[in-house]
Backbone of each chain as nested JSON, in Angstrom:
{
  "chains": [
    {"id": "A", "residues": [
      {"number": 1, "name": "MET", "atoms": {"N": [95.589, 117.989, 120.344], "CA": [95.566, 117.105, 119.263], "C": [94.966, 118.329, 117.906]}},
      {"number": 2, "name": "ALA", "atoms": {"N": [95.246, 118.16, 116.777], "CA": [94.902, 119.046, 115.594], "C": [94.449, 118.445, 114.583]}},
      {"number": 3, "name": "THR", "atoms": {"N": [93.84, 118.981, 113.786], "CA": [93.01, 118.437, 112.633], "C": [94.04, 118.706, 111.355]}},
      {"number": 4, "name": "TYR", "atoms": {"N": [94.483, 117.201, 110.579], "CA": [95.298, 117.909, 109.238], "C": [94.347, 117.545, 108.008]}},
      {"number": 5, "name": "MET", "atoms": {"N": [94.885, 118.051, 106.857], "CA": [94.578, 117.592, 105.498], "C": [95.785, 117.161, 104.901]}},
      {"number": 6, "name": "ASP", "atoms": {"N": [96.14, 116.298, 104.545], "CA": [97.47, 115.903, 103.899], "C": [97.328, 115.86, 102.284]}},
      {"number": 7, "name": "VAL", "atoms": {"N": [97.901, 115.871, 101.284], "CA": [97.645, 115.964, 99.791], "C": [98.941, 115.002, 99.48]}},
      {"number": 8, "name": "HIS", "atoms": {"N": [98.421, 113.993, 98.622], "CA": [99.547, 113.18, 98.008], "C": [99.467, 113.334, 96.308]}},
      {"number": 9, "name": "HIS", "atoms": {"N": [100.5, 113.745, 95.573], "CA": [100.272, 114.119, 93.971], "C": [100.95, 112.784, 93.367]}},
      {"number": 10, "name": "GLY", "atoms": {"N": [100.579, 112.689, 92.173], "CA": [101.297, 111.582, 91.291], "C": [101.081, 110.308, 91.83]}},
      {"number": 11, "name": "MET", "atoms": {"N": [99.836, 110.082, 91.8], "CA": [99.03, 108.796, 92.032], "C": [97.977, 108.702, 91.133]}},
      {"number": 12, "name": "VAL", "atoms": {"N": [98.693, 108.841, 89.824], "CA": [97.646, 108.693, 88.895], "C": [97.318, 107.148, 88.646]}},
      {"number": 13, "name": "GLY", "atoms": {"N": [95.931, 106.969, 88.316], "CA": [95.481, 105.725, 88.385], "C": [95.519, 104.547, 89.586]}},
      {"number": 14, "name": "ILE", "atoms": {"N": [95.37, 105.293, 90.429], "CA": [95.329, 104.713, 91.856], "C": [93.908, 104.035, 91.871]}},
      {"number": 15, "name": "THR", "atoms": {"N": [94.015, 102.565, 92.4], "CA": [92.591, 102.025, 92.369], "C": [91.85, 102.162, 93.468]}},
      {"number": 16, "name": "ALA", "atoms": {"N": [90.575, 101.569, 93.847], "CA": [89.865, 101.488, 95.279], "C": [90.776, 100.881, 95.967]}},
      {"number": 17, "name": "ASP", "atoms": {"N": [91.338, 99.654, 95.667], "CA": [91.912, 98.565, 96.273], "C": [93.167, 99.159, 96.99]}},
      {"number": 18, "name": "GLN", "atoms": {"N": [93.91, 99.739, 96.121], "CA": [95.102, 100.623, 96.446], "C": [94.911, 101.703, 97.537]}},
      {"number": 19, "name": "LEU", "atoms": {"N": [93.738, 102.239, 97.235], "CA": [93.442, 103.295, 98.35], "C": [93.253, 102.532, 99.603]}},
      {"number": 20, "name": "ARG", "atoms": {"N": [92.672, 101.514, 99.731], "CA": [92.049, 100.898, 100.834], "C": [93.346, 100.385, 101.45]}},
      {"number": 21, "name": "GLU", "atoms": {"N": [94.186, 99.741, 100.65], "CA": [95.139, 99.25, 101.232], "C": [96.395, 100.028, 102.1]}},
      {"number": 22, "name": "ALA", "atoms": {"N": [96.223, 101.285, 101.607], "CA": [97.211, 102.425, 101.936], "C": [96.272, 102.756, 103.201]}},
      {"number": 23, "name": "HIS", "atoms": {"N": [95.377, 102.838, 103.516], "CA": [94.707, 103.413, 104.395], "C": [94.961, 102.469, 105.518]}},
      {"number": 24, "name": "GLN", "atoms": {"N": [94.536, 101.224, 105.121], "CA": [94.678, 100.191, 106.101], "C": [95.968, 100.146, 107.115]}},
      {"number": 25, "name": "ALA", "atoms": {"N": [97.339, 100.426, 106.049], "CA": [98.705, 100.106, 106.459], "C": [98.334, 101.352, 107.65]}},
      {"number": 26, "name": "ASP", "atoms": {"N": [98.252, 102.496, 107.237], "CA": [98.182, 103.547, 107.828], "C": [97.69, 103.333, 109.007]}},
      {"number": 27, "name": "LEU", "atoms": {"N": [96.633, 102.956, 109.389], "CA": [95.557, 102.483, 110.502], "C": [96.143, 101.417, 111.373]}},
      {"number": 28, "name": "ALA", "atoms": {"N": [97.131, 100.549, 110.78], "CA": [97.686, 99.593, 111.256], "C": [98.74, 99.843, 112.282]}},
      {"number": 29, "name": "ILE", "atoms": {"N": [99.53, 101.317, 112.195], "CA": [100.89, 101.713, 113.121], "C": [100.388, 103.046, 113.393]}},
      {"number": 30, "name": "GLU", "atoms": {"N": [99.186, 103.816, 113.082], "CA": [98.951, 104.917, 113.814], "C": [99.159, 105.701, 115.028]}},
      {"number": 31, "name": "LYS", "atoms": {"N": [98.64, 104.219, 115.849], "CA": [99.049, 104.551, 117.193], "C": [100.337, 105.062, 117.815]}},
      {"number": 32, "name": "ASP", "atoms": {"N": [101.29, 104.592, 117.27], "CA": [102.642, 104.709, 117.537], "C": [102.732, 106.107, 117.561]}},
      {"number": 33, "name": "GLU", "atoms": {"N": [102.341, 106.917, 116.983], "CA": [102.724, 108.571, 116.675], "C": [101.077, 109.185, 117.267]}},
      {"number": 34, "name": "GLY", "atoms": {"N": [100.48, 108.677, 118.275], "CA": [99.116, 109.045, 118.3], "C": [98.335, 109.855, 117.549]}},
      {"number": 35, "name": "VAL", "atoms": {"N": [98.339, 109.319, 116.21], "CA": [97.578, 109.891, 114.768], "C": [96.276, 109.241, 114.621]}},
      {"number": 36, "name": "HIS", "atoms": {"N": [95.463, 109.545, 114.033], "CA": [94.079, 108.825, 113.666], "C": [93.666, 109.077, 112.086]}},
      {"number": 37, "name": "PHE", "atoms": {"N": [93.847, 108.478, 111.166], "CA": [93.662, 108.854, 109.904], "C": [92.15, 108.332, 109.442]}},
      {"number": 38, "name": "GLU", "atoms": {"N": [91.122, 109.824, 109.498], "CA": [89.928, 109.328, 109.51], "C": [89.168, 108.803, 108.125]}},
      {"number": 39, "name": "ARG", "atoms": {"N": [89.771, 109.644, 106.917], "CA": [88.761, 109.698, 105.815], "C": [89.973, 109.885, 104.722]}},
      {"number": 40, "name": "ALA", "atoms": {"N": [89.926, 109.146, 103.556], "CA": [90.797, 109.618, 102.614], "C": [89.647, 109.49, 101.391]}},
      {"number": 41, "name": "TRP", "atoms": {"N": [90.415, 110.356, 100.276], "CA": [89.626, 110.652, 99.09], "C": [90.581, 110.457, 97.842]}},
      {"number": 42, "name": "ALA", "atoms": {"N": [90.387, 110.092, 96.618], "CA": [91.374, 109.998, 95.72], "C": [90.686, 110.565, 94.214]}},
      {"number": 43, "name": "ASP", "atoms": {"N": [91.726, 111.241, 93.6], "CA": [91.296, 111.227, 92.278], "C": [92.328, 110.806, 91.292]}},
      {"number": 44, "name": "PRO", "atoms": {"N": [91.952, 109.467, 90.631], "CA": [92.852, 108.79, 89.858], "C": [93.297, 109.484, 88.739]}},
      {"number": 45, "name": "VAL", "atoms": {"N": [92.346, 110.516, 88.107], "CA": [92.529, 111.115, 86.675], "C": [93.764, 112.087, 87.391]}},
      {"number": 46, "name": "SER", "atoms": {"N": [93.708, 112.839, 88.091], "CA": [95.176, 113.823, 88.208], "C": [96.167, 113.324, 89.151]}},
      {"number": 47, "name": "GLY", "atoms": {"N": [96.022, 112.448, 89.914], "CA": [96.521, 111.572, 90.734], "C": [96.838, 111.981, 92.315]}},
      {"number": 48, "name": "THR", "atoms": {"N": [95.721, 112.637, 92.326], "CA": [95.42, 113.012, 94.05], "C": [94.877, 112.625, 94.889]}},
      {"number": 49, "name": "VAL", "atoms": {"N": [95.483, 112.488, 96.05], "CA": [94.665, 111.897, 97.366], "C": [94.916, 112.872, 98.416]}},
      {"number": 50, "name": "TYR", "atoms": {"N": [93.675, 112.961, 99.027], "CA": [93.588, 113.848, 100.286], "C": [93.209, 112.95, 101.727]}},
      {"number": 51, "name": "CYS", "atoms": {"N": [93.981, 113.174, 102.598], "CA": [94.111, 112.391, 103.975], "C": [93.591, 113.147, 105.102]}},
      {"number": 52, "name": "LEU", "atoms": {"N": [92.506, 112.777, 105.699], "CA": [92.363, 113.743, 107.2], "C": [92.397, 113.133, 107.97]}},
      {"number": 53, "name": "SER", "atoms": {"N": [92.858, 113.803, 108.847], "CA": [93.861, 113.083, 110.303], "C": [93.449, 113.83, 111.689]}},
      {"number": 54, "name": "THR", "atoms": {"N": [93.574, 113.579, 112.517], "CA": [94.223, 114.151, 113.641], "C": [95.45, 113.494, 114.313]}},
      {"number": 55, "name": "GLY", "atoms": {"N": [95.616, 114.303, 115.041], "CA": [97.254, 114.102, 115.509], "C": [97.906, 115.116, 116.184]}},
      {"number": 56, "name": "PRO", "atoms": {"N": [99.02, 114.858, 116.903], "CA": [99.681, 115.994, 117.591], "C": [100.766, 116.919, 116.974]}},
      {"number": 57, "name": "SER", "atoms": {"N": [100.884, 116.228, 115.449], "CA": [101.527, 117.483, 114.768], "C": [101.97, 117.082, 113.456]}},
      {"number": 58, "name": "PRO", "atoms": {"N": [102.331, 117.94, 112.312], "CA": [102.262, 117.268, 111.052], "C": [103.467, 116.357, 111.111]}},
      {"number": 59, "name": "ASP", "atoms": {"N": [104.365, 116.447, 111.77], "CA": [105.688, 115.471, 111.295], "C": [105.023, 114.137, 111.869]}},
      {"number": 60, "name": "ALA", "atoms": {"N": [103.912, 114.027, 112.909], "CA": [103.985, 113.0, 113.694], "C": [103.008, 111.978, 112.406]}},
      {"number": 61, "name": "VAL", "atoms": {"N": [102.103, 112.835, 111.394], "CA": [101.073, 112.434, 110.473], "C": [102.298, 112.069, 109.406]}},
      {"number": 62, "name": "GLN", "atoms": {"N": [103.448, 112.494, 109.168], "CA": [104.321, 112.547, 108.126], "C": [105.051, 111.003, 108.559]}},
      {"number": 63, "name": "ARG", "atoms": {"N": [105.471, 110.95, 109.689], "CA": [106.247, 109.717, 110.198], "C": [105.543, 108.752, 109.761]}},
      {"number": 64, "name": "ILE", "atoms": {"N": [104.269, 108.408, 110.093], "CA": [103.354, 107.231, 109.659], "C": [103.459, 106.869, 108.23]}},
      {"number": 65, "name": "HIS", "atoms": {"N": [103.131, 108.201, 107.36], "CA": [102.857, 107.957, 106.13], "C": [104.066, 107.35, 105.601]}},
      {"number": 66, "name": "ASP", "atoms": {"N": [105.349, 108.066, 106.211], "CA": [106.703, 107.341, 105.732], "C": [106.939, 106.167, 105.565]}},
      {"number": 67, "name": "ARG", "atoms": {"N": [106.641, 105.756, 106.821], "CA": [106.834, 104.209, 107.199], "C": [105.874, 103.176, 106.508]}},
      {"number": 68, "name": "THR", "atoms": {"N": [104.625, 103.585, 105.958], "CA": [103.81, 102.821, 105.177], "C": [104.191, 103.388, 103.436]}},
      {"number": 69, "name": "GLY", "atoms": {"N": [105.283, 104.281, 103.467], "CA": [105.67, 104.053, 102.065], "C": [105.0, 105.108, 101.115]}},
      {"number": 70, "name": "HIS", "atoms": {"N": [103.99, 106.445, 101.623], "CA": [103.732, 107.093, 101.006], "C": [103.461, 108.393, 101.511]}},
      {"number": 71, "name": "ARG", "atoms": {"N": [104.83, 108.812, 101.288], "CA": [105.477, 110.258, 102.001], "C": [104.114, 111.369, 101.6]}},
      {"number": 72, "name": "ALA", "atoms": {"N": [103.663, 112.181, 102.287], "CA": [102.775, 113.18, 101.833], "C": [103.262, 114.402, 101.107]}},
      {"number": 73, "name": "ASP", "atoms": {"N": [102.685, 115.276, 99.993], "CA": [103.729, 116.299, 99.655], "C": [103.448, 117.449, 100.39]}},
      {"number": 74, "name": "GLU", "atoms": {"N": [102.169, 117.657, 100.946], "CA": [101.863, 118.58, 101.438], "C": [101.012, 118.179, 103.23]}},
      {"number": 75, "name": "ILE", "atoms": {"N": [101.174, 119.164, 103.98], "CA": [100.231, 118.472, 105.142], "C": [99.914, 120.004, 105.898]}},
      {"number": 76, "name": "HIS", "atoms": {"N": [98.607, 120.247, 105.693], "CA": [97.801, 121.633, 105.997], "C": [97.051, 121.161, 107.604]}},
      {"number": 77, "name": "GLU", "atoms": {"N": [97.779, 121.894, 108.705], "CA": [96.745, 122.069, 109.687], "C": [95.744, 122.68, 109.337]}},
      {"number": 78, "name": "VAL", "atoms": {"N": [94.32, 122.049, 109.909], "CA": [92.92, 122.814, 109.237], "C": [92.052, 123.217, 110.525]}},
      {"number": 79, "name": "PRO", "atoms": {"N": [92.522, 124.245, 111.146], "CA": [91.758, 124.093, 112.728], "C": [90.382, 124.762, 112.178]}},
      {"number": 80, "name": "LEU", "atoms": {"N": [90.277, 125.065, 111.181], "CA": [88.726, 125.751, 110.964], "C": [87.807, 124.695, 110.354]}},
      {"number": 81, "name": "MET", "atoms": {"N": [86.842, 124.052, 110.663], "CA": [86.039, 123.279, 109.762], "C": [84.45, 123.75, 109.905]}},
      {"number": 82, "name": "VAL", "atoms": {"N": [83.723, 123.407, 108.854], "CA": [82.396, 123.385, 109.191], "C": [81.737, 121.74, 108.715]}}
    ]},
    {"id": "B", "residues": [
      {"number": 1, "name": "MET", "atoms": {"N": [75.29, 111.456, 90.308], "CA": [76.361, 112.031, 91.132], "C": [77.53, 111.621, 91.674]}},
      {"number": 2, "name": "ALA", "atoms": {"N": [78.406, 112.591, 91.55], "CA": [79.68, 112.147, 91.866], "C": [80.003, 113.128, 93.372]}},
      {"number": 3, "name": "THR", "atoms": {"N": [81.35, 112.96, 93.512], "CA": [81.924, 113.475, 94.822], "C": [82.856, 114.308, 94.425]}},
      {"number": 4, "name": "TYR", "atoms": {"N": [83.202, 115.582, 95.174], "CA": [84.211, 116.069, 94.445], "C": [84.816, 116.94, 95.707]}},
      {"number": 5, "name": "MET", "atoms": {"N": [86.218, 117.028, 95.337], "CA": [87.167, 117.988, 96.477], "C": [87.264, 118.99, 95.794]}},
      {"number": 6, "name": "ASP", "atoms": {"N": [87.229, 120.427, 96.217], "CA": [87.793, 121.549, 95.424], "C": [88.233, 122.322, 96.573]}},
      {"number": 7, "name": "VAL", "atoms": {"N": [89.446, 123.102, 95.72], "CA": [90.542, 123.445, 96.682], "C": [90.328, 125.247, 96.268]}},
      {"number": 8, "name": "HIS", "atoms": {"N": [90.531, 126.08, 97.342], "CA": [90.613, 127.345, 97.038], "C": [92.11, 127.8, 97.809]}},
      {"number": 9, "name": "HIS", "atoms": {"N": [92.824, 128.836, 97.026], "CA": [93.855, 128.872, 97.816], "C": [94.025, 130.655, 97.519]}},
      {"number": 10, "name": "GLY", "atoms": {"N": [94.975, 131.073, 98.306], "CA": [94.71, 132.824, 98.605], "C": [93.779, 133.014, 99.873]}},
      {"number": 11, "name": "MET", "atoms": {"N": [93.349, 132.186, 100.268], "CA": [92.633, 132.857, 101.846], "C": [93.303, 132.91, 102.833]}},
      {"number": 12, "name": "VAL", "atoms": {"N": [94.585, 133.227, 102.891], "CA": [95.063, 133.815, 104.352], "C": [94.515, 134.503, 105.089]}},
      {"number": 13, "name": "GLY", "atoms": {"N": [94.588, 133.985, 106.36], "CA": [93.96, 134.764, 107.5], "C": [92.371, 134.602, 107.697]}},
      {"number": 14, "name": "ILE", "atoms": {"N": [91.955, 133.455, 106.714], "CA": [90.338, 133.221, 106.651], "C": [90.067, 132.965, 108.396]}},
      {"number": 15, "name": "THR", "atoms": {"N": [88.619, 133.201, 108.847], "CA": [88.33, 133.236, 110.25], "C": [87.079, 132.182, 109.994]}},
      {"number": 16, "name": "ALA", "atoms": {"N": [87.05, 131.727, 111.614], "CA": [86.045, 130.959, 111.56], "C": [84.456, 131.289, 111.065]}},
      {"number": 17, "name": "ASP", "atoms": {"N": [84.286, 132.505, 111.192], "CA": [83.029, 132.929, 110.903], "C": [82.858, 133.07, 109.245]}},
      {"number": 18, "name": "GLN", "atoms": {"N": [84.376, 133.383, 108.668], "CA": [84.141, 133.826, 107.68], "C": [84.26, 132.407, 106.889]}},
      {"number": 19, "name": "LEU", "atoms": {"N": [84.699, 131.355, 107.385], "CA": [84.505, 129.82, 106.77], "C": [82.818, 129.64, 106.894]}},
      {"number": 20, "name": "ARG", "atoms": {"N": [82.399, 129.937, 107.908], "CA": [80.899, 129.312, 108.327], "C": [80.127, 130.354, 107.343]}},
      {"number": 21, "name": "GLU", "atoms": {"N": [80.078, 131.553, 107.038], "CA": [79.468, 132.535, 106.382], "C": [79.691, 132.135, 104.625]}},
      {"number": 22, "name": "ALA", "atoms": {"N": [80.644, 131.473, 104.105], "CA": [81.041, 131.48, 102.789], "C": [79.938, 129.829, 102.419]}},
      {"number": 23, "name": "HIS", "atoms": {"N": [80.438, 128.702, 103.54], "CA": [79.658, 127.73, 103.52], "C": [77.956, 127.817, 103.739]}},
      {"number": 24, "name": "GLN", "atoms": {"N": [77.435, 128.408, 104.47], "CA": [75.987, 128.912, 104.557], "C": [76.069, 129.622, 103.089]}},
      {"number": 25, "name": "ALA", "atoms": {"N": [76.395, 130.299, 102.778], "CA": [76.285, 131.014, 101.427], "C": [75.896, 130.041, 100.012]}},
      {"number": 26, "name": "ASP", "atoms": {"N": [76.956, 129.389, 100.208], "CA": [76.962, 128.036, 99.452], "C": [75.598, 127.218, 99.654]}},
      {"number": 27, "name": "LEU", "atoms": {"N": [75.227, 126.732, 100.487], "CA": [74.209, 126.045, 101.0], "C": [72.882, 126.442, 100.806]}},
      {"number": 28, "name": "ALA", "atoms": {"N": [72.873, 127.724, 100.737], "CA": [71.686, 128.559, 100.48], "C": [71.261, 128.441, 99.189]}},
      {"number": 29, "name": "ILE", "atoms": {"N": [72.07, 128.365, 97.882], "CA": [71.754, 128.256, 96.969], "C": [72.092, 126.756, 96.133]}},
      {"number": 30, "name": "GLU", "atoms": {"N": [72.528, 126.011, 96.605], "CA": [73.394, 124.622, 96.127], "C": [72.532, 123.898, 95.261]}},
      {"number": 31, "name": "LYS", "atoms": {"N": [70.95, 124.02, 96.067], "CA": [70.054, 122.875, 95.178], "C": [69.663, 123.611, 93.625]}},
      {"number": 32, "name": "ASP", "atoms": {"N": [69.686, 124.894, 93.328], "CA": [69.956, 125.459, 92.175], "C": [70.484, 124.539, 91.048]}},
      {"number": 33, "name": "GLU", "atoms": {"N": [71.628, 123.954, 91.723], "CA": [72.573, 123.243, 90.596], "C": [72.27, 121.774, 90.742]}},
      {"number": 34, "name": "GLY", "atoms": {"N": [71.517, 121.53, 92.06], "CA": [71.585, 120.138, 92.54], "C": [72.728, 119.802, 93.358]}},
      {"number": 35, "name": "VAL", "atoms": {"N": [73.869, 120.421, 93.559], "CA": [74.917, 120.089, 94.402], "C": [74.492, 119.931, 96.155]}},
      {"number": 36, "name": "HIS", "atoms": {"N": [75.402, 119.237, 96.635], "CA": [75.124, 119.667, 97.964], "C": [76.723, 119.879, 98.47]}},
      {"number": 37, "name": "PHE", "atoms": {"N": [77.118, 120.798, 99.268], "CA": [78.619, 120.993, 99.873], "C": [78.208, 120.442, 101.351]}},
      {"number": 38, "name": "GLU", "atoms": {"N": [79.059, 119.265, 101.623], "CA": [78.778, 118.66, 102.58], "C": [79.924, 118.945, 103.998]}},
      {"number": 39, "name": "ARG", "atoms": {"N": [80.786, 119.483, 103.947], "CA": [81.753, 119.796, 104.832], "C": [83.168, 120.783, 104.238]}},
      {"number": 40, "name": "ALA", "atoms": {"N": [83.639, 121.669, 104.97], "CA": [84.875, 122.229, 104.389], "C": [85.795, 122.676, 105.436]}},
      {"number": 41, "name": "TRP", "atoms": {"N": [87.171, 122.58, 105.144], "CA": [88.385, 122.504, 105.97], "C": [89.186, 123.809, 105.639]}},
      {"number": 42, "name": "ALA", "atoms": {"N": [89.665, 124.788, 106.49], "CA": [90.298, 125.821, 106.277], "C": [91.872, 125.779, 107.176]}},
      {"number": 43, "name": "ASP", "atoms": {"N": [93.208, 125.976, 106.298], "CA": [94.241, 126.436, 106.613], "C": [94.107, 127.814, 106.516]}},
      {"number": 44, "name": "PRO", "atoms": {"N": [94.443, 128.886, 107.719], "CA": [94.224, 130.181, 107.576], "C": [95.792, 130.691, 107.121]}},
      {"number": 45, "name": "VAL", "atoms": {"N": [96.846, 129.606, 107.567], "CA": [98.196, 130.126, 107.348], "C": [98.514, 129.998, 105.988]}},
      {"number": 46, "name": "SER", "atoms": {"N": [98.171, 128.902, 105.506], "CA": [98.562, 129.079, 103.873], "C": [97.793, 129.749, 103.208]}},
      {"number": 47, "name": "GLY", "atoms": {"N": [96.309, 129.988, 103.569], "CA": [95.309, 130.205, 102.77], "C": [94.801, 129.248, 102.222]}},
      {"number": 48, "name": "THR", "atoms": {"N": [94.636, 127.694, 102.322], "CA": [94.119, 126.944, 101.48], "C": [92.638, 126.303, 102.198]}},
      {"number": 49, "name": "VAL", "atoms": {"N": [91.65, 126.313, 101.413], "CA": [90.315, 126.058, 101.786], "C": [90.194, 124.651, 101.051]}},
      {"number": 50, "name": "TYR", "atoms": {"N": [89.351, 123.39, 101.664], "CA": [88.979, 122.326, 101.02], "C": [87.669, 122.094, 101.18]}},
      {"number": 51, "name": "CYS", "atoms": {"N": [86.895, 121.933, 100.205], "CA": [85.326, 121.76, 100.355], "C": [84.888, 120.189, 99.403]}},
      {"number": 52, "name": "LEU", "atoms": {"N": [84.034, 119.394, 100.262], "CA": [83.766, 118.331, 99.832], "C": [82.386, 118.436, 99.475]}},
      {"number": 53, "name": "SER", "atoms": {"N": [82.148, 117.962, 98.373], "CA": [80.608, 118.446, 98.003], "C": [80.127, 116.943, 97.208]}},
      {"number": 54, "name": "THR", "atoms": {"N": [79.005, 116.692, 96.77], "CA": [78.27, 115.869, 95.423], "C": [77.691, 116.905, 94.656]}},
      {"number": 55, "name": "GLY", "atoms": {"N": [77.724, 116.332, 93.527], "CA": [76.716, 116.888, 92.696], "C": [76.962, 116.442, 91.253]}},
      {"number": 56, "name": "PRO", "atoms": {"N": [76.204, 117.193, 90.217], "CA": [76.106, 116.336, 88.872], "C": [77.133, 116.659, 88.125]}},
      {"number": 57, "name": "SER", "atoms": {"N": [78.241, 117.413, 88.705], "CA": [79.312, 117.85, 87.589], "C": [79.922, 118.92, 88.214]}},
      {"number": 58, "name": "PRO", "atoms": {"N": [81.626, 119.002, 87.786], "CA": [82.461, 120.047, 88.184], "C": [81.934, 121.293, 88.218]}},
      {"number": 59, "name": "ASP", "atoms": {"N": [81.305, 121.37, 87.157], "CA": [80.798, 123.166, 86.542], "C": [79.752, 123.671, 87.289]}},
      {"number": 60, "name": "ALA", "atoms": {"N": [78.796, 122.585, 87.88], "CA": [77.68, 122.679, 89.011], "C": [78.307, 123.166, 89.873]}},
      {"number": 61, "name": "VAL", "atoms": {"N": [79.394, 122.408, 90.366], "CA": [79.8, 123.1, 91.915], "C": [80.555, 124.497, 91.524]}},
      {"number": 62, "name": "GLN", "atoms": {"N": [81.424, 124.337, 90.433], "CA": [81.774, 125.859, 90.441], "C": [80.511, 126.896, 90.176]}},
      {"number": 63, "name": "ARG", "atoms": {"N": [79.578, 126.848, 89.589], "CA": [78.8, 127.947, 89.309], "C": [78.079, 128.0, 90.932]}},
      {"number": 64, "name": "ILE", "atoms": {"N": [77.85, 127.295, 91.866], "CA": [77.626, 127.82, 93.204], "C": [78.675, 128.631, 93.338]}},
      {"number": 65, "name": "HIS", "atoms": {"N": [80.024, 128.091, 93.738], "CA": [80.946, 128.886, 94.313], "C": [81.186, 130.47, 93.488]}},
      {"number": 66, "name": "ASP", "atoms": {"N": [80.754, 130.226, 92.176], "CA": [81.207, 131.499, 91.356], "C": [79.964, 132.842, 91.914]}},
      {"number": 67, "name": "ARG", "atoms": {"N": [78.555, 132.008, 92.032], "CA": [77.723, 133.106, 92.715], "C": [77.79, 133.482, 94.11]}},
      {"number": 68, "name": "THR", "atoms": {"N": [78.731, 133.004, 94.798], "CA": [78.411, 133.275, 96.158], "C": [80.155, 134.009, 96.367]}},
      {"number": 69, "name": "GLY", "atoms": {"N": [80.866, 134.288, 95.291], "CA": [81.991, 135.159, 95.09], "C": [83.154, 134.32, 95.564]}},
      {"number": 70, "name": "HIS", "atoms": {"N": [83.297, 132.959, 95.527], "CA": [84.421, 132.278, 96.191], "C": [84.972, 131.309, 95.272]}},
      {"number": 71, "name": "ARG", "atoms": {"N": [85.418, 131.685, 93.779], "CA": [85.508, 130.475, 92.675], "C": [86.6, 129.627, 93.209]}},
      {"number": 72, "name": "ALA", "atoms": {"N": [86.598, 128.106, 92.999], "CA": [87.58, 127.571, 93.6], "C": [88.797, 127.347, 92.361]}},
      {"number": 73, "name": "ASP", "atoms": {"N": [89.65, 127.142, 92.707], "CA": [91.081, 127.28, 91.982], "C": [91.331, 125.825, 91.422]}},
      {"number": 74, "name": "GLU", "atoms": {"N": [90.852, 124.679, 91.918], "CA": [90.686, 123.456, 91.431], "C": [89.52, 122.633, 91.754]}},
      {"number": 75, "name": "ILE", "atoms": {"N": [89.344, 121.84, 91.129], "CA": [87.88, 120.993, 91.354], "C": [88.138, 119.423, 91.318]}},
      {"number": 76, "name": "HIS", "atoms": {"N": [88.366, 118.405, 91.902], "CA": [88.97, 117.293, 91.563], "C": [87.317, 116.456, 92.146]}},
      {"number": 77, "name": "GLU", "atoms": {"N": [87.212, 115.493, 91.069], "CA": [86.371, 114.414, 91.176], "C": [87.006, 113.301, 92.136]}},
      {"number": 78, "name": "VAL", "atoms": {"N": [86.373, 112.664, 93.297], "CA": [87.18, 111.83, 93.882], "C": [86.258, 110.572, 94.249]}},
      {"number": 79, "name": "PRO", "atoms": {"N": [86.014, 109.878, 93.182], "CA": [85.419, 108.349, 92.845], "C": [85.917, 107.718, 94.243]}},
      {"number": 80, "name": "LEU", "atoms": {"N": [87.085, 107.668, 94.479], "CA": [87.685, 106.638, 95.369], "C": [87.362, 107.482, 96.596]}},
      {"number": 81, "name": "MET", "atoms": {"N": [87.246, 106.668, 97.759], "CA": [87.325, 107.184, 99.3], "C": [87.075, 106.091, 100.393]}},
      {"number": 82, "name": "VAL", "atoms": {"N": [87.542, 106.06, 101.118], "CA": [87.601, 105.147, 102.322], "C": [87.413, 106.04, 103.648]}}
    ]}
  ]
}
């Protein structure tokens, strides 16, 4: 299992409800890919969303995001953390 | 107080020790600006580092990073989180 930070652009104006609903949609199916979405943060001004997850591969993370309709623009494995 | 995600590019090959030392350097002086650096994650392959912090302004966050020698390339206020 690895840790990933994925980034979504173009989410200008995202609301707290929309972020929560997107996160809940991911959580509802994440087990299909052995992924867990831990936290997410959104900047509605620049339209940037960051999601922290664990899973077996970046493709597994992307498959969940694809199925819930919000494909990530970048997925970075982040093996180092403090 | 607000929450910020700041991003550093160009850190290809960063090691666990370097990330920890950079974070410790920030923690050592963060009170000067009323900032707190909570966590950081690094992808040494793409050279990307994400730092999660709280503070009074993005400029306050940047002043700490400037003094410790690792200016952020982007600082996003992230008022929404799950």
